[in-house]
C-alpha positions as MATLAB code, in Angstrom:
seq = 'MNRFYDDDYFQRVVIPSLFTRSNRVEQLVLPMLDKDFFSKKNSVPPFLDGLLWKKGESTPDEGNSVFLKDYGERGVSSDGVQNLAKRVYFSAVTPELYPKYSTKVEGFFDQLLADTNAGKPLMAKYVETYWELYWNLHLGIIEDCEKQGEDITCEDDLYKGCIPPQVKEIGNSFVACLAEADVLSKNFRQNYENVREHQDCLTDWVSGAVTAMETRIHDDITNIDDEETFVYYWLKNREGAEFGNEDVTFECYHNFVALSQWGHTIYRVMEALIDDDVVKSSFDALKAQPNCGDTLGDGDTFTPLDRFVMDIFRTRSPNGGSLSSQSAGAKAAPTFGVILTTHLHKEISEDEIHWSDPGVFNPDRYIDAPTSDKIDEKLCGDNSNFNECPFPHQDFRTKDGTDTVITNNGFGTVYSKDKPVCDTAGYAPFGFGYRRCPGEQFTIEVIKQFLKTVCDRNICFTRDCNTDADDIQDIPIAPGTIIQDDICFGYNDVVNGGCQPNNPN';
ca = [
      18.355   33.837    9.893;
      18.699   33.252    6.525;
      17.659   35.212    3.713;
      14.651   33.322    2.124;
      15.855   32.968   -1.509;
      18.633   31.159    0.387;
      16.644   28.701    2.649;
      17.568   25.290    2.630;
      13.904   24.603    2.187;
      12.809   27.174   -0.230;
      15.150   26.026   -2.739;
      14.926   22.134   -2.568;
      10.696   22.030   -1.841;
       8.984   25.474   -2.582;
      10.819   26.408   -6.162;
      10.729   22.547   -7.252;
       7.080   22.680   -6.770;
       6.289   25.491   -8.447;
       7.922   23.920  -11.571;
       5.785   20.995  -11.559;
       2.785   20.039  -13.295;
       0.866   16.873  -13.407;
      -1.702   15.742  -16.199;
      -5.066   13.867  -15.289;
      -5.789   10.891  -17.779;
      -9.400    9.332  -16.742;
     -10.187    6.968  -19.484;
      -8.370    3.608  -20.303;
      -9.283    1.863  -22.706;
      -7.140   -1.307  -21.245;
      -4.969   -1.886  -18.695;
      -1.943   -1.064  -20.176;
      -0.085    1.985  -20.711;
       2.430    3.417  -23.524;
       5.963    1.856  -22.417;
       7.214    4.601  -24.729;
       6.105    7.360  -23.410;
       5.515    6.692  -19.167;
       7.620    6.085  -16.856;
       7.932    5.383  -13.170;
      11.382    6.612  -13.137;
      11.442   10.511  -11.765;
       7.690    9.620  -11.214;
       8.121   10.927   -7.473;
       6.998   15.147   -7.267;
      10.670   16.561   -7.090;
       9.865   19.043   -4.177;
       9.088   15.393   -1.924;
      12.389   13.929   -3.206;
      13.439   15.451    0.534;
      11.425   12.836    2.200;
      12.506    9.909    0.712;
      16.686   10.723    0.463;
      18.853   12.547    2.410;
      20.546   13.845   -0.189;
      17.428   15.235   -1.722;
      17.784   13.359   -5.107;
      18.297    9.151   -5.682;
      21.458    8.097   -5.284;
      22.773    4.783   -5.419;
      24.472    4.397   -1.819;
      20.893    5.298   -0.488;
      18.911    2.781   -2.071;
      15.839    2.884   -4.361;
      12.714    0.961   -4.362;
      11.266   -0.941   -7.495;
       8.302    1.536   -7.475;
      10.519    4.299   -9.243;
      12.355    2.399  -11.005;
      11.911    2.158  -14.904;
      11.541   -1.455  -16.165;
      14.243   -1.895  -17.612;
      16.396   -0.941  -14.477;
      14.771   -3.674  -12.877;
      17.229   -6.110  -13.351;
      17.516  -10.239  -15.302;
      17.447  -13.183  -13.025;
      20.517  -15.934  -13.658;
      17.871  -17.642  -15.760;
      17.030  -14.356  -17.998;
      13.636  -13.514  -15.935;
      13.031   -9.443  -16.834;
      11.608   -7.849  -13.835;
      13.500   -8.991  -11.558;
      12.760   -6.553   -8.452;
       9.067   -6.353   -9.089;
       9.078   -9.840   -9.077;
      11.369  -10.176   -5.357;
       8.916   -7.455   -3.960;
       6.144   -9.845   -4.994;
       7.531  -12.493   -3.116;
       7.120  -11.381    0.428;
       3.642  -10.587   -0.029;
       2.154  -13.597   -2.117;
      -1.503  -14.639   -1.330;
       0.554  -18.123   -0.235;
       2.447  -16.309    2.449;
      -0.155  -14.603    3.590;
      -0.720  -17.321    6.341;
       2.673  -16.640    7.775;
       1.274  -12.869    7.777;
      -2.127  -13.133    9.950;
      -2.076  -13.533   13.230;
      -0.314  -10.435   13.697;
      -2.881   -8.690   11.590;
      -5.795  -10.704   13.363;
      -4.619   -9.513   16.414;
      -3.975   -5.473   15.539;
      -7.617   -5.479   14.709;
      -8.458   -7.605   17.830;
      -6.857   -5.045   19.600;
      -8.112   -2.322   17.301;
     -11.642   -3.366   17.881;
     -11.698   -4.209   21.850;
     -14.481   -3.240   23.643;
     -12.516   -0.406   26.232;
     -12.433    1.254   22.472;
     -16.412    0.661   21.564;
     -18.099    4.914   21.527;
     -14.223    6.051   20.704;
     -13.489    7.803   17.074;
     -11.918    5.105   15.757;
      -8.993    6.320   13.150;
      -7.138    8.098   16.195;
      -6.513    4.981   17.748;
      -5.438    3.066   14.539;
      -2.721    5.830   13.614;
      -1.006    5.248   17.609;
      -1.134    1.405   17.271;
      -0.238    0.998   13.430;
       3.585    1.601   13.024;
       3.914   -1.102   15.709;
       1.872   -4.167   12.857;
       4.177   -1.719   10.268;
       7.324   -2.737   11.783;
       6.787   -6.095   12.664;
       5.694   -7.368    9.610;
       8.492   -5.894    7.856;
      11.197   -6.517   10.578;
       9.323   -8.744   13.394;
       9.976   -6.217   15.878;
       7.177   -4.842   18.287;
       8.332   -3.506   21.281;
       8.081    0.127   22.267;
      11.627    1.862   23.110;
       9.421    4.276   25.147;
       7.394    1.733   27.420;
      10.400    0.381   28.764;
      11.473    3.346   30.436;
      14.494    4.543   28.631;
      15.816    7.583   26.976;
      16.845    5.361   23.628;
      18.474    7.720   21.149;
      18.750    6.122   17.471;
      22.725    6.195   18.900;
      22.171    3.882   21.417;
      22.712   -0.535   21.119;
      19.779   -0.478   23.063;
      17.104    0.891   20.272;
      18.230   -2.176   17.841;
      14.988   -4.601   19.450;
      12.855   -2.155   19.896;
      10.819    0.640   17.650;
      12.602    3.993   18.711;
      10.098    6.981   18.846;
      12.114    9.119   16.648;
      10.620    6.035   13.900;
       7.181    5.924   14.855;
       6.920    9.973   14.629;
       9.019   10.707   11.237;
       6.337    7.814   10.028;
       3.472   10.148   11.079;
       5.265   13.069    9.494;
       6.111   11.723    6.219;
       2.102   10.344    5.602;
       1.468   13.954    6.991;
       3.282   15.594    3.883;
       1.434   12.915    1.767;
      -2.011   14.058    2.717;
      -1.338   17.577    2.991;
       1.171   18.489   -0.341;
       1.042   22.350    0.769;
       4.753   22.934    0.106;
       3.772   26.841    1.493;
       2.167   25.660    4.647;
       3.443   25.509    8.037;
       2.630   22.420    8.910;
       3.288   20.771    5.548;
       7.330   22.425    6.359;
       7.452   20.939   10.384;
       6.607   17.967    9.128;
       8.585   17.965    5.925;
      11.645   18.838    8.669;
      10.655   16.676   11.002;
      11.018   13.714    8.421;
      14.447   15.535    7.242;
      15.486   15.357   11.199;
      15.004   12.191   11.811;
      16.403   10.018    8.412;
      19.686    8.980    9.663;
      17.990    7.443   12.603;
      15.565    5.594   10.971;
      17.737    4.203    8.000;
      20.430    3.142   10.518;
      17.622    1.738   13.004;
      16.373   -0.488    9.664;
      19.644   -0.867    7.840;
      20.682   -2.624   11.334;
      17.649   -4.774   11.898;
      18.520   -6.018    7.746;
      22.035   -6.579    8.538;
      21.781   -8.966   11.334;
      18.908  -10.776    9.886;
      21.080  -11.255    6.452;
      23.709  -12.532    8.764;
      21.154  -14.954   10.370;
      20.470  -16.245    7.017;
      24.005  -16.789    5.753;
      24.927  -18.619    8.878;
      21.383  -20.475    8.491;
      20.187  -19.904   11.474;
      16.668  -20.938   12.411;
      14.250  -17.725   13.195;
      10.671  -18.414   13.028;
      10.012  -14.805   13.573;
      11.931  -14.087   10.722;
      10.038  -16.469    8.556;
       6.891  -14.261    9.288;
       8.523  -10.364    7.727;
       8.934   -8.798    4.057;
      12.155   -8.391    4.746;
      13.299  -12.189    5.105;
      11.545  -13.344    1.692;
      12.955  -10.413    0.513;
      16.646  -10.953    1.805;
      15.725  -14.956    0.127;
      14.379  -14.527   -2.859;
      17.216  -11.640   -4.524;
      20.095  -12.143   -7.245;
      23.228  -10.924   -7.391;
      23.063   -7.156   -6.679;
      19.159   -6.891   -7.254;
      17.650   -5.714   -3.871;
      20.788   -5.167   -2.403;
      20.744   -4.113    1.318;
      20.124   -0.465    0.842;
      17.581   -1.198   -1.431;
      15.859   -3.831    0.876;
      16.311   -0.242    3.842;
      14.628    1.761    1.285;
      11.542   -0.446    0.349;
      11.191   -0.977    4.278;
       9.987    2.977    4.695;
       9.040    3.993    1.145;
       5.979    1.106    2.094;
       4.950    5.049    4.042;
       3.226    5.814    1.023;
       1.512    1.886   -0.452;
       0.616    1.155    2.990;
      -1.491    4.678    4.087;
      -4.485    2.982    1.762;
      -4.870    0.384    4.796;
      -6.047    3.088    6.710;
      -7.590    5.271    3.888;
     -10.258    2.022    3.282;
     -10.975    1.370    6.713;
     -12.305    4.863    6.949;
     -13.815    4.221    3.625;
     -15.973    1.207    4.482;
     -16.443    2.223    7.945;
     -18.322    5.301    6.131;
     -19.632    3.240    3.271;
     -21.371    0.957    5.844;
     -22.755    3.997    7.882;
     -24.571    5.942    4.507;
     -24.624    3.559    1.620;
     -27.590    0.893    2.060;
     -26.450   -0.971   -1.021;
     -23.390   -1.868    0.582;
     -25.035   -2.449    4.487;
     -27.321   -4.616    2.818;
     -24.539   -6.474    1.054;
     -22.632   -6.636    4.517;
     -25.651   -7.855    5.739;
     -25.868  -11.015    3.111;
     -22.048  -11.759    3.497;
     -22.733  -12.042    7.750;
     -25.368  -14.300    7.636;
     -22.966  -17.038    6.132;
     -20.052  -18.739    7.504;
     -16.611  -17.187    7.996;
     -18.602  -13.774    6.942;
     -18.448  -15.075    3.162;
     -14.701  -16.212    2.788;
     -15.521  -19.455    1.230;
     -14.556  -19.943   -2.865;
     -17.606  -21.871   -4.082;
     -17.082  -24.568   -6.956;
     -15.341  -23.408   -9.719;
     -15.003  -19.660   -8.291;
     -11.461  -17.244   -8.619;
     -12.664  -15.489   -5.830;
     -14.712  -15.777   -2.801;
     -17.696  -13.361   -1.929;
     -15.886  -11.388    0.724;
     -13.186  -11.198   -1.865;
     -15.560   -9.687   -4.670;
     -17.097   -7.586   -1.864;
     -13.871   -6.250   -1.322;
     -12.781   -5.400   -4.480;
     -15.932   -3.591   -5.468;
     -15.250   -1.303   -2.257;
     -12.019   -1.095   -3.584;
     -13.056   -0.213   -7.152;
     -16.092    2.241   -6.018;
     -13.954    3.648   -3.136;
     -10.611    3.803   -4.227;
      -7.708    4.342   -1.840;
      -5.128    4.814   -4.430;
      -5.760    8.266   -6.337;
      -3.679    7.038   -8.980;
      -0.829    6.086  -11.118;
       1.796    8.831  -11.254;
       4.206    8.854  -14.202;
       6.661   10.867  -15.888;
       7.422   11.116  -19.458;
      10.315    8.621  -20.061;
      13.039   10.001  -21.817;
      12.180    8.674  -25.296;
       9.048   10.391  -25.173;
       8.864   12.996  -27.742;
       7.084   15.790  -26.285;
       9.181   15.506  -22.798;
       9.666   18.590  -21.191;
      12.348   21.371  -21.725;
      11.797   23.256  -18.367;
      10.251   21.906  -15.375;
       9.060   18.723  -14.609;
       5.314   17.214  -15.741;
       3.604   14.236  -14.504;
       0.780   12.094  -15.403;
      -1.242   10.739  -12.891;
      -3.511    7.841  -14.081;
      -6.829    7.889  -12.303;
      -8.133    4.764  -10.241;
     -11.486    5.595   -9.820;
     -12.691    7.744  -12.355;
     -11.385    5.162  -14.681;
     -13.125    1.877  -12.831;
     -16.197    3.953  -12.823;
     -15.977    4.560  -16.859;
     -18.815    2.948  -18.615;
     -16.560    1.896  -21.348;
     -15.896   -0.891  -18.193;
     -19.576   -1.808  -17.213;
     -23.003   -1.976  -17.967;
     -23.307   -0.443  -14.170;
     -20.341    1.377  -13.165;
     -21.547    3.331  -10.274;
     -23.443    0.167   -8.953;
     -21.438   -1.071   -5.893;
     -21.949   -4.856   -7.528;
     -19.057   -7.515   -6.356;
     -21.079   -9.728   -8.248;
     -19.604   -8.410  -11.484;
     -16.188  -10.585   -9.926;
     -17.923  -13.561  -10.797;
     -16.917  -13.563  -14.740;
     -15.214  -10.758  -15.222;
     -11.074  -11.421  -16.691;
      -8.454  -12.720  -14.683;
      -4.974  -12.759  -15.438;
      -4.458  -16.269  -16.356;
      -6.605  -15.653  -19.165;
      -4.545  -13.131  -20.678;
      -2.245  -14.519  -22.825;
       0.566  -12.445  -25.203;
      -1.121  -13.547  -28.282;
      -3.445  -10.805  -27.530;
      -0.513   -8.208  -27.330;
       1.669   -8.228  -29.938;
       3.025   -7.497  -33.796;
      -0.862   -8.605  -34.878;
      -2.443   -6.950  -32.195;
      -4.448   -3.102  -32.196;
      -3.129   -3.703  -28.102;
      -0.164   -2.444  -26.579;
       2.631   -4.992  -25.853;
       4.069   -5.732  -22.752;
       7.703   -4.957  -22.386;
       9.235   -7.935  -21.037;
       8.390  -11.632  -22.323;
       5.064  -14.631  -20.284;
       8.732  -15.959  -17.640;
       7.653  -17.818  -14.546;
       9.965  -16.455  -11.678;
      10.251  -19.340   -8.413;
      10.741  -18.173   -5.308;
      13.921  -19.575   -3.065;
      12.487  -19.605    0.332;
      11.188  -22.611    0.591;
       7.621  -22.010   -0.784;
       8.592  -23.262   -4.258;
       5.528  -20.264   -5.164;
       5.964  -19.683   -8.871;
       5.523  -15.931   -9.711;
       4.376  -15.303  -13.239;
       3.208  -12.605  -15.672;
       0.580  -12.176  -17.846;
      -0.050  -10.538  -21.678;
      -0.361   -7.453  -20.491;
       2.498   -7.789  -17.381;
       0.335   -8.056  -14.688;
       3.103   -9.813  -12.382;
       0.902  -12.203  -10.278;
       1.091  -16.216   -8.417;
       0.076  -18.432  -10.550;
      -2.022  -20.324   -8.278;
      -3.998  -16.992   -7.536;
      -5.225  -15.332  -10.610;
      -6.631  -11.427   -9.885;
      -9.130   -9.140  -12.038;
      -7.571   -7.967  -14.995;
      -9.593   -5.268  -16.763;
      -9.312   -1.366  -17.303;
     -12.593   -1.847  -15.173;
     -10.523   -2.613  -12.278;
      -7.889   -0.296  -11.362;
      -7.835    0.425   -8.265;
      -4.612   -0.766   -7.740;
      -2.984    0.094  -11.268;
      -2.779   -1.476  -14.573;
      -1.149   -4.230  -16.721;
       3.211   -4.198  -15.934;
       2.554   -1.249  -13.580;
       0.224   -2.533  -11.448;
       0.889   -2.910   -7.372;
       1.900   -6.039   -6.339;
       0.743   -5.412   -2.536;
      -2.452   -5.537   -4.257;
      -3.683   -8.916   -2.532;
      -2.108   -8.871    0.561;
      -4.244   -5.477    0.883;
      -6.982   -7.252    0.197;
      -6.426   -9.932    2.840;
      -5.632   -6.896    5.183;
      -9.288   -5.262    4.224;
     -11.065   -8.796    4.570;
      -9.592   -9.276    7.781;
     -10.352   -6.280    9.483;
     -14.223   -6.942    8.130;
     -14.741  -10.609    9.230;
     -13.430   -9.429   13.115;
     -16.648   -6.711   12.111;
     -18.620  -10.206   11.387;
     -17.427  -11.810   14.260;
     -17.820   -9.753   17.033;
     -21.314   -8.443   15.665;
     -20.199   -4.490   14.846;
     -21.759   -2.045   13.871;
     -20.464    1.533   12.312;
     -21.743    5.204   14.061;
     -20.961    8.693   14.085;
     -22.702    8.741   17.555;
     -19.220    8.702   19.634;
     -18.582    9.923   22.878;
     -16.619   13.193   21.672;
     -17.872   16.548   21.674;
     -17.778   17.733   17.691;
     -15.293   20.719   18.611;
     -12.521   17.533   19.884;
     -12.703   15.715   16.765;
      -9.889   15.679   14.545;
      -8.172   16.040   11.225;
      -6.088   12.823   10.438;
      -3.962   12.667    7.951;
      -4.385    9.311    6.400;
      -3.360    9.073    2.459;
      -1.635   10.986   -0.088;
      -4.021   13.932   -0.805;
      -6.231   12.887    2.204;
      -7.121   14.404    5.413;
      -9.933   12.515    7.459;
     -12.459   13.917    9.916;
     -11.869   11.560   12.942;
     -15.591   11.492   13.494;
     -16.591    7.022   13.135;
     -17.022    5.272   16.037;
     -18.266    1.443   16.030;
     -20.663   -0.389   18.352;
     -22.432   -3.313   18.686;
     -25.608   -4.444   16.770;
     -28.529   -4.719   18.923;
     -30.522   -7.392   17.777;
     -33.198   -6.703   20.367;
     -33.690   -3.430   20.230;
     -32.414   -2.409   16.993;
     -29.420    0.198   16.413;
     -25.821    0.282   16.975;
     -25.254    0.049   21.127;
     -22.120    0.947   22.861;
     -21.802   -1.777   25.022;
     -21.328   -5.482   23.481;
     -24.264   -7.468   24.974;
     -21.632  -10.828   25.793;
];
């Protein structure tokens, strides 16, 4: 047995955690960060590096994520468009492409909210089926290897057409580590070592699928299933060395972090529909509208359902904050250990500097809120007191057949030219300016589909589940978040009132 000080886990995880500190920023006047001080490079707490890279640190042969690169390292297109990697990432999740994925998302929620799941704690069911949706969206692979009755390992060719159990296992362990984040706990260490054990399996499986899709694209083999995956659009729209196969592979499992907010948000939505009378009243009004309020009015940028979901995100932010490292040019850069800064999304979104009613759930605030298409670069420059975006306003046209124009505004917000986003520091659940998450609109569409399924099936939520209190599980669901699986669904009884476990239809 190794001595404690020789233990790899102690050296790789415990020691770095002791020398990592995090500042918290709770106010932001503009949706911009100081580019000369805050950087995305090295913004992962070093004790988590082993979850992402087999060698325990970023190395070129293992790939990297656009979200872990400084803006100056994200490449330039052949016609001079900067921040290329982020635009390529966004090219797979634009609003124009969502109809390609909508059947998968709708089917997932139909399965989750099926009659057979009524009255049962819902989040365990969510976690049980989530990875099939995740890998279907990324790679178009939906088969479960275990259901085939084969004892399949990562070394077998058979596993390439289905999702190996190790891949689901590593996903659950990865999220569990992020949720708990206590390196001294036995549970964290077990999940961390489980991720390390199966990393080769995950990488081999994903990279094999990526290479196979790349070959089909190169050989001009038509595959409709490919055109309904994120990877297809990353491969089609990349240029040169930016977004190489190793980066595409890495991005597939770095999204373990980004997409964990789906489950977190669904849980917070169900909470609100049980406990918050204002949210319930607002949702009841949507249910009375065609298509659950997901129809644009004349002159509107967002549908009523869009606005409802946006204020859910603002008031119940599933992503606690944006992590930054101090950039290499920062004067106050530490000489020992690691100092990270967390820009807190919910606290910034609810600061009274931005809204007259910051604590009130009010979707109508977005009717007149600033949008990304109205923020030109004249606001940010030499004659302004505002920080300047680190790259100019530029258009990037996709090469995947959709001909979508991906642009940016004066704050650096990257968005589809025909589909602007709300752009003010008072709406911060997805980050700020040129650091804003490009998966924002896709995530909103996913939550909208959940709510439309709730509308269509006359569903309600309750804590009166068919489970003993002692059997309620704690479920790691997102970074820093472990929830109690204490919410289930039933059906609105319009005659007798209440939330009934049986579907009256």
